C-alpha positions as CSV (number, residue, x, y, z in Angstrom):
1,M,-243.4,141.2,-10.4
2,E,-245.6,142.1,-13.8
3,K,-245.8,145.5,-14.3
4,N,-249.2,147.2,-15.9
5,L,-250.0,151.0,-17.2
6,Y,-251.7,151.9,-14.0
7,T,-254.2,155.3,-14.1
8,I,-253.7,157.1,-10.8
9,I,-256.7,159.4,-10.2
10,V,-256.2,161.8,-7.0
11,H,-258.6,164.9,-5.8
12,S,-256.8,167.3,-3.8
13,E,-257.7,170.8,-2.5
14,N,-256.5,173.6,-4.7
15,V,-253.7,174.9,-3.2
16,A,-250.1,175.9,-4.5
17,G,-247.8,173.0,-4.4
18,V,-250.0,169.7,-3.8
19,L,-248.8,168.6,-7.6
20,N,-245.1,168.8,-6.2
21,Q,-245.9,166.5,-3.2
22,V,-247.8,163.8,-5.9
23,T,-244.8,163.7,-8.6
24,A,-242.3,163.5,-5.3
25,V,-243.8,160.0,-4.5
26,F,-243.3,158.9,-8.0
27,T,-239.6,160.0,-7.9
28,R,-238.7,158.4,-4.6
29,R,-240.2,155.2,-6.4
30,Q,-238.4,156.1,-8.9
31,I,-241.7,155.9,-11.1
32,N,-241.8,157.5,-14.4
33,I,-244.8,159.3,-15.0
34,E,-245.9,158.4,-18.4
35,S,-248.7,160.9,-18.8
36,L,-249.9,163.5,-16.3
37,N,-252.9,165.5,-16.6
38,V,-254.5,167.9,-14.3
39,S,-257.7,170.2,-13.8
40,A,-260.4,171.6,-12.1
41,S,-262.9,168.6,-11.0
42,S,-267.0,169.1,-11.1
43,I,-266.6,169.6,-7.2
44,P,-265.6,173.4,-6.6
45,G,-262.0,173.6,-5.5
46,V,-261.1,170.6,-6.0
47,H,-258.4,169.4,-8.6
48,K,-258.3,166.0,-10.2
49,Y,-255.0,164.9,-11.4
50,T,-255.1,161.7,-13.9
51,I,-251.4,160.3,-13.7
52,T,-250.7,157.0,-15.7
53,A,-247.8,155.3,-14.6
54,W,-246.2,151.2,-15.2
55,T,-245.4,149.5,-12.4
56,D,-246.7,146.3,-10.3
57,A,-250.2,146.2,-8.2
58,D,-248.2,146.1,-4.6
59,T,-246.3,149.3,-6.0
60,M,-249.0,151.2,-7.3
61,D,-251.2,150.3,-4.4
62,K,-248.2,152.1,-1.8
63,V,-248.1,155.1,-3.9
64,A,-251.4,155.8,-3.5
65,K,-251.6,155.3,0.0
66,Q,-248.7,157.8,0.4
67,I,-250.4,160.2,-2.3
68,S,-253.6,160.0,0.2
69,K,-251.8,161.1,3.3
70,K,-251.0,164.5,2.0
71,I,-252.5,167.4,3.3
72,D,-254.6,169.4,1.0
73,V,-255.1,165.5,-0.9
74,V,-259.1,164.6,-0.9
75,Q,-259.0,161.5,-1.7
76,T,-256.5,159.0,-4.5
77,Q,-257.8,155.8,-6.4
78,Y,-256.1,153.5,-8.8
79,F,-257.4,152.2,-11.9
80,T,-256.5,149.7,-14.6
81,D,-257.7,150.4,-17.9
82,D,-261.1,148.5,-18.0
83,E,-262.3,150.5,-14.7
84,I,-262.0,153.3,-16.8
85,F,-263.5,155.4,-19.3
86,Q,-260.2,157.3,-21.2
87,D,-259.4,159.5,-23.7
88,E,-256.3,161.5,-25.1
89,I,-256.2,164.2,-27.7
90,A,-253.3,164.8,-30.0
91,L,-252.4,168.1,-32.7
92,Y,-250.4,167.4,-36.3
93,K,-248.7,170.0,-37.7
94,L,-248.6,168.9,-41.7
95,K,-246.4,169.7,-44.9
96,T,-249.8,170.9,-46.9
97,Q,-247.8,170.2,-50.1
98,V,-247.6,166.1,-49.1
99,L,-251.0,166.3,-47.5
100,E,-251.9,167.4,-51.0
101,N,-250.2,165.5,-53.4
102,N,-249.4,161.9,-51.8
103,R,-252.8,160.2,-51.4
104,E,-251.9,158.3,-48.9
105,V,-251.7,160.6,-46.1
106,S,-255.3,161.4,-47.1
107,K,-256.4,157.7,-46.2
108,V,-254.4,157.4,-43.4
109,I,-256.0,160.5,-41.9
110,R,-259.5,159.6,-42.9
111,R,-258.5,155.2,-41.3
112,S,-258.0,157.2,-38.0
113,G,-261.1,159.3,-37.6
114,A,-258.8,162.4,-37.1
115,R,-260.0,165.5,-38.8
116,I,-258.5,168.4,-40.4
117,V,-258.7,172.0,-38.4
118,E,-256.7,174.3,-40.7
119,V,-255.2,174.6,-44.2
120,N,-252.4,177.0,-45.6
121,S,-250.3,176.8,-48.2
122,V,-247.5,175.9,-45.9
123,Y,-248.8,173.8,-43.3
124,S,-252.2,171.8,-42.4
125,I,-253.5,170.9,-38.7
126,L,-255.2,167.5,-38.3
127,V,-256.6,166.8,-34.5
128,Q,-257.3,163.2,-33.3
129,D,-259.0,162.4,-29.8
130,G,-258.6,158.5,-29.0
131,L,-257.2,155.9,-27.4
132,S,-253.5,156.2,-26.7
133,S,-252.4,153.3,-28.7
134,E,-254.8,155.1,-31.6
135,I,-253.0,158.5,-31.3
136,T,-249.5,156.5,-31.3
137,A,-250.4,154.7,-34.4
138,L,-251.3,157.8,-36.2
139,N,-248.4,159.3,-35.3
140,E,-246.3,156.8,-36.6
141,K,-248.0,156.3,-39.7
142,L,-247.7,159.8,-40.7
143,M,-243.6,160.1,-39.7
144,A,-243.0,157.7,-42.2
145,L,-245.3,159.3,-44.7
146,G,-242.9,162.4,-44.3
147,C,-245.6,165.0,-43.5
148,V,-245.2,165.4,-39.6
149,L,-243.8,169.5,-38.7
150,Q,-244.5,169.2,-35.5
151,F,-246.7,166.7,-33.0
152,V,-248.1,166.7,-29.6
153,R,-250.7,165.3,-27.4
154,S,-252.4,165.8,-23.9
155,G,-252.0,163.0,-20.9
156,R,-254.9,160.9,-20.6
157,V,-257.5,162.0,-19.2
158,A,-260.1,159.4,-17.6
159,I,-263.5,158.9,-15.3
160,T,-264.4,156.1,-13.7
161,K,-266.9,152.9,-15.0
162,S,-268.5,152.7,-11.5
163,R,-272.0,154.2,-11.3
164,F,-271.1,156.9,-8.4
165,E,-268.6,159.0,-7.8
166,R,-266.4,157.5,-4.9
167,V,-265.2,161.0,-4.2
168,D,-268.5,162.4,-4.0
169,D,-269.7,160.0,-1.5
170,Y,-266.4,160.5,0.6
171,L,-267.0,164.1,0.3
172,E,-270.4,163.8,2.0
173,K,-269.3,161.8,4.3
174,R,-266.4,164.1,5.5
175,R,-268.9,166.5,5.7
176,A,-271.8,165.1,7.8
177,K,-268.9,163.9,10.4
178,Y,-267.9,167.4,10.5
179,E,-271.8,168.5,10.8
180,M,-272.0,165.6,14.1
181,S,-269.0,166.9,15.3
182,K,-270.7,170.4,15.7
183,L,-273.3,168.9,17.9
């Protein structure tokens, strides 16, 4: 089976232990998580987990269904890259002396669209946002130029290209069902 990079988005109640339950599903199936980002969502009391992993479509479907069954999970969906807008951010700590003395470093930075946010006599801080491939490419170029002291990147953040937010629709239906049950 062909493996693809999938982005799975999980909306859950904001309670302790959900992250452990979600990652355990991947662990049981021996799927390595490539990136993980957890943050508050636009819905009060609901958190959003954005996870990427390489697997096949059948396995990803099973993973999503297993995660959806967790008590505090509101909704789980998975997407391919063409179905979402995505971004990552990276920070690079560079040797200022190399940055100042090697014109190629400055050229690489300008071409990447990254920006320098701090410079002192020892190090300079560079910020870049973009696709994972762009961040990886810049890191490789800067490493080859021997100027990287530290490098860190975020997990993927993503939103769907859909015209409506599926979780909002789901929560509205759940609220309506609850209201009907009170009658």
